[in-house]
C-alpha positions in Angstrom: 50.9 -28.0 -45.7 54.1 -27.5 -48.0 54.1 -29.8 -50.8 56.5 -30.5 -53.9 55.2 -32.0 -57.1 57.6 -32.4 -60.0 59.7 -29.7 -58.6 57.0 -27.2 -57.9 56.5 -26.1 -54.5 53.2 -24.8 -53.1 51.1 -24.8 -49.8 48.1 -26.9 -50.0 45.3 -26.1 -47.6 42.8 -28.7 -46.3 40.4 -29.2 -43.5 41.0 -31.3 -40.5 37.6 -33.0 -39.7 36.6 -35.8 -37.6 35.6 -38.9 -39.2 31.8 -39.5 -39.9 29.6 -42.4 -39.5 26.4 -43.0 -41.6 23.7 -45.6 -41.4 21.4 -47.3 -44.1 18.5 -48.2 -41.9 15.9 -50.4 -43.5 12.6 -50.8 -41.9 9.5 -52.8 -43.4 8.2 -49.7 -45.3 11.5 -48.6 -46.8 14.6 -46.6 -46.0 15.1 -44.2 -43.2 16.3 -40.9 -44.3 16.4 -37.5 -42.6 15.7 -34.1 -44.3 17.5 -31.0 -42.9 18.4 -27.6 -43.9 22.2 -27.5 -45.0 23.5 -23.9 -45.0 26.1 -24.7 -47.6 23.7 -25.5 -50.0 20.9 -23.1 -48.8 18.3 -25.6 -48.9 17.0 -28.9 -47.2 18.2 -32.2 -48.5 17.5 -35.9 -47.8 20.3 -37.7 -46.2 21.1 -40.9 -44.5 21.3 -40.5 -40.7 24.8 -39.5 -39.9 27.2 -37.5 -38.0 30.7 -36.7 -36.8 32.4 -39.2 -34.5 33.2 -37.9 -31.0 37.0 -37.9 -29.8 37.6 -41.7 -29.1 34.2 -42.9 -30.2 34.4 -46.3 -32.2 32.7 -45.7 -35.7 30.1 -48.5 -34.8 29.1 -46.8 -31.6 28.8 -43.4 -33.3 26.7 -44.8 -36.0 24.2 -46.3 -33.4 24.3 -42.9 -31.6 23.6 -41.0 -34.6 20.8 -43.1 -35.8 19.1 -42.8 -32.5 19.8 -39.0 -32.0 18.5 -38.1 -35.4 15.8 -40.7 -36.1 14.7 -42.3 -32.7 15.5 -45.7 -34.2 17.5 -48.1 -32.0 19.8 -50.3 -34.2 20.1 -54.0 -33.4 23.1 -55.4 -35.5 25.0 -52.9 -37.5 27.0 -54.2 -40.4 30.0 -52.3 -41.9 29.3 -51.7 -45.5 32.2 -49.5 -46.5 34.7 -46.9 -45.5 35.6 -44.0 -47.9 37.1 -40.6 -48.2 34.4 -38.3 -49.5 36.6 -35.5 -50.6 40.4 -36.2 -50.7 41.3 -32.8 -52.3 39.6 -31.0 -49.2 40.1 -33.3 -46.1 41.4 -36.9 -45.1 38.4 -37.5 -42.9 36.6 -41.0 -43.7 33.0 -42.0 -43.7 32.1 -45.4 -42.0 29.0 -46.6 -43.8 26.9 -49.1 -42.0 23.6 -51.0 -42.5 20.9 -52.2 -40.1 17.5 -54.0 -40.7 14.3 -53.4 -38.6 15.8 -51.1 -36.1 13.3 -50.3 -33.1 11.5 -46.9 -33.2 12.0 -44.5 -30.3 12.6 -41.0 -29.4 14.8 -38.4 -31.2 17.5 -36.5 -29.4 18.5 -33.6 -31.8 21.3 -31.2 -31.3 20.4 -27.7 -30.6 21.4 -26.9 -34.3 19.3 -29.6 -35.9 15.9 -29.4 -37.3 15.2 -32.7 -38.9 12.3 -34.4 -40.5 12.4 -38.3 -40.6 11.1 -39.7 -43.8 10.6 -43.4 -44.7 11.3 -43.7 -48.4 9.8 -46.8 -50.1 12.5 -48.9 -51.8 10.9 -48.4 -55.2 11.4 -44.7 -54.9 15.0 -44.9 -54.0 16.3 -44.9 -57.6 14.3 -41.6 -58.4 16.0 -40.1 -55.4 19.4 -40.7 -57.1 18.5 -40.0 -60.5 16.6 -36.7 -59.5 19.5 -35.7 -57.3 17.5 -35.4 -54.1 19.9 -37.7 -52.3 23.0 -35.8 -53.7 25.6 -35.8 -50.8 28.2 -38.3 -51.2 27.5 -40.7 -48.3 23.8 -40.8 -49.0 24.3 -41.3 -52.8 26.9 -44.0 -52.3 24.9 -45.7 -49.4 21.9 -45.9 -51.5 23.8 -47.3 -54.5 25.3 -50.0 -52.2 21.7 -50.7 -50.9 20.1 -51.1 -54.4 22.8 -53.2 -55.7 22.6 -55.5 -52.8 18.9 -55.8 -53.3 19.2 -56.8 -57.0 18.8 -53.4 -58.7 21.2 -52.5 -61.5 21.8 -49.5 -63.5 21.2 -50.1 -67.1 20.9 -47.6 -70.0 20.6 -44.7 -67.4 17.8 -46.2 -65.6 17.7 -48.3 -62.3 16.0 -51.5 -63.0 15.2 -54.2 -60.5 16.4 -57.7 -61.7 14.8 -61.1 -60.7 16.9 -60.8 -57.5 15.2 -57.6 -56.5 12.6 -59.4 -54.4 10.7 -57.7 -51.5 11.8 -58.7 -48.2 9.4 -59.9 -45.7 
C-alpha cells in the first residue's frame, strides 16, 4: 500500500488476515487453556482457545465454535470482554475476546493441522504463567490480565498479588 509520511513516499506491506476470536473459559478448577505447537516459535505454548473467524461468521459464534472444537467445552453465556488489534504494524485484523463460566464438557473436533492438549490451570497459577512467559501470545496474555483484574488481583512491585476482593468463586 503506498503511504506518504511528512513528504516521504514508501510502500507499506501488511498482512490481510481474518479477525480472531478467543475465549477465557472458567471452570471450577481454573481456566481452560490449550497447549499446541506453533511453527513460527518452533515450540509448544499455552494459549486461550481461539481461532480465525469464518467468512460471514459473527464473533460470538466463532468464539463458541472455537471453544468447542479445541477443548470440547460448550459455552453457555459468552460475554464480550474486549476487541483489540494485536499487531497494527503487521495487520489490521482484530481479536474479539470473550468470557464464559462453567462451560459444559464435551468432545473436541480438531482441525487436521491441530494437535492440542487441553489444560486446566488453577487460578493461583495464572500469575506465574504471565511472569514466566508461558502464556506469551498477545491475546492470551491480555485475556489473563483482564481475568486476574476482574478477580481482584493486582500487579504490585513486579508481582501479582490477590487483594481482599480475590475470593474463590463457588
